[in-house]
TIMI-518776 format. One record per residue (C-alpha): residue number from 1; residue in three letters; y, x, z. Coordinates in pm, whole numbers, plus 32768, in hexadecimal, padded with zeros to 4 digits. Each point is the difference from the previous one (the first is absolute). Example, Ala and Ser with C-alpha at 12.3 -4.5 7.8 and 13.67 -1.06 7.14 Angstrom:
+-----+------+------+------+------+
|  nr | rest |   c2 |   c1 |   c3 |
+-----+------+------+------+------+
|   1 |  ALA | 7E3E | 84CE | 830C |
|   2 |  SER | 8158 | 8089 | 7FBE |
+-----+------+------+------+------+
! end
This chain:
+-----+------+------+------+------+
|  nr | rest |   c2 |   c1 |   c3 |
+-----+------+------+------+------+
|   1 |  MET | 5081 | D0C1 | 8215 |
|   2 |  ILE | 80B3 | 7F73 | 80C6 |
|   3 |  SER | 7FD3 | 7F73 | 816E |
|   4 |  CYS | 8106 | 7F61 | 80A7 |
|   5 |  ASP | 7FEE | 7FA8 | 8167 |
|   6 |  GLY | 8130 | 7F14 | 806C |
|   7 |  GLU | 8132 | 8095 | 7FA8 |
|   8 |  ARG | 7F5F | 8152 | 7FDF |
|   9 |  CYS | 7F42 | 805F | 7EA5 |
|  10 |  LYS | 7F53 | 8135 | 7F84 |
|  11 |  LEU | 7FEA | 8074 | 7E78 |
|  12 |  GLU | 7EDA | 80E5 | 7FC7 |
|  13 |  GLY | 7F53 | 80B7 | 7F03 |
|  14 |  PRO | 80D8 | 804F | 7E83 |
|  15 |  VAL | 80CC | 7F40 | 7F49 |
|  16 |  ASN | 8071 | 805B | 7EAD |
|  17 |  SER | 8001 | 7F37 | 7EE2 |
|  18 |  GLY | 7E97 | 7F7A | 7FEC |
|  19 |  ASN | 801E | 7F6D | 8132 |
|  20 |  VAL | 8135 | 7F85 | 8045 |
|  21 |  VAL | 7FFF | 7EB1 | 7F77 |
|  22 |  ALA | 7F08 | 7FAB | 80E5 |
|  23 |  THR | 80BE | 806C | 8113 |
|  24 |  LEU | 8149 | 7F66 | 7FA6 |
|  25 |  GLU | 7F1D | 7EE5 | 8016 |
|  26 |  GLU | 7F57 | 8020 | 8112 |
|  27 |  GLY | 8179 | 806D | 8105 |
|  28 |  ALA | 8098 | 7E77 | 7F63 |
|  29 |  ARG | 7E94 | 7F7C | 80BD |
|  30 |  LEU | 8047 | 809F | 814F |
|  31 |  PHE | 815E | 8059 | 800D |
|  32 |  THR | 8046 | 7E98 | 806E |
|  33 |  ALA | 80CD | 8099 | 817A |
|  34 |  PRO | 8168 | 7FE2 | 8050 |
|  35 |  SER | 7FC4 | 8153 | 7FFE |
|  36 |  ILE | 7F0C | 8101 | 7F88 |
|  37 |  THR | 7FE4 | 8185 | 8048 |
|  38 |  VAL | 7F07 | 80B5 | 7F0C |
|  39 |  ASP | 7F98 | 811F | 8067 |
|  40 |  LEU | 7FA6 | 80D7 | 7ED7 |
|  41 |  GLY | 7F56 | 8132 | 80B4 |
|  42 |  GLY | 7EC6 | 7F8A | 7F6C |
|  43 |  LEU | 8060 | 806A | 7E7B |
|  44 |  THR | 7F10 | 80DD | 7F77 |
|  45 |  GLU | 80AF | 7FE5 | 7E8B |
|  46 |  VAL | 80F7 | 7FAE | 7F71 |
|  47 |  ASP | 80BB | 7FD4 | 7EE5 |
|  48 |  SER | 815B | 7FA2 | 7F2B |
|  49 |  ALA | 7F6B | 7E69 | 806D |
|  50 |  ALA | 7FD8 | 803B | 814D |
|  51 |  ILE | 8194 | 801D | 8003 |
|  52 |  SER | 803C | 7ED2 | 7F32 |
|  53 |  LEU | 7EF3 | 7F4B | 80D1 |
|  54 |  LEU | 80C0 | 8060 | 812D |
|  55 |  LEU | 8167 | 7F9A | 7F6C |
|  56 |  GLU | 7F8C | 7EB2 | 7F9A |
|  57 |  TRP | 7F61 | 7F93 | 8145 |
|  58 |  ARG | 8162 | 8052 | 8079 |
|  59 |  ARG | 80A0 | 7F38 | 7EFF |
|  60 |  ALA | 7EF2 | 7EB3 | 8055 |
|  61 |  ALA | 807C | 8058 | 8151 |
|  62 |  GLN | 8144 | 7FA1 | 7FF3 |
|  63 |  ARG | 7FBD | 7F14 | 7EFC |
|  64 |  GLU | 7F54 | 7F3B | 815E |
|  65 |  LYS | 8102 | 8078 | 80CC |
|  66 |  ARG | 7EEB | 80D2 | 80DA |
|  67 |  LYS | 7FDF | 816A | 8049 |
|  68 |  ILE | 7F7F | 811D | 7FB9 |
|  69 |  THR | 7FBB | 816C | 8093 |
|  70 |  TYR | 7F16 | 8124 | 7F6C |
|  71 |  ILE | 7F7D | 810C | 80F1 |
|  72 |  ASN | 7F68 | 8123 | 7FD0 |
|  73 |  LEU | 801F | 804B | 7E8F |
|  74 |  PRO | 7F38 | 8136 | 7FCA |
|  75 |  ASP | 8096 | 8109 | 7F09 |
|  76 |  ASN | 7F7C | 7FCF | 7EEB |
|  77 |  LEU | 80D1 | 7EBE | 8007 |
|  78 |  ASN | 811D | 8092 | 8080 |
|  79 |  SER | 8009 | 80C1 | 7EC3 |
|  80 |  LEU | 7FF8 | 7EF9 | 7F23 |
|  81 |  ALA | 8123 | 7F1D | 80C1 |
|  82 |  THR | 80D1 | 8191 | 7FEA |
|  83 |  LEU | 7FCA | 8017 | 7E91 |
|  84 |  TYR | 8060 | 7EB1 | 7F8A |
|  85 |  GLY | 8101 | 7FDA | 810A |
|  86 |  VAL | 7F72 | 7EB0 | 80C5 |
|  87 |  THR | 8004 | 80A6 | 8156 |
|  88 |  GLU | 812A | 7F49 | 8082 |
|  89 |  LEU | 7F21 | 7EBB | 7F9F |
|  90 |  LEU | 7EC5 | 804E | 8078 |
|  91 |  GLY | 80B5 | 8053 | 8143 |
|  92 |  GLU | 7F15 | 808C | 80FF |
|  93 |  ARG | 8056 | 7F9B | 814A |
+-----+------+------+------+------+
! end
């Protein structure tokens, strides 16, 4: 689901309430660099759990004095972020 090459990681496949806990734990294990860029272009299916996941990864990075950036947010994820009013918190760059 998550593959990393140094500071660049790619999240692929579905992220939903059925697998979000495992995905959260996988990210916690893999995201150890001072700065991480997560490419979300490979997501195939998302629900509100995906938004929660990305926000939790951001909170964890802040606690650990790291930087996390999300790129290539798919349209369905952008739509959910807009619906929940958290687009600026995801901060695609």
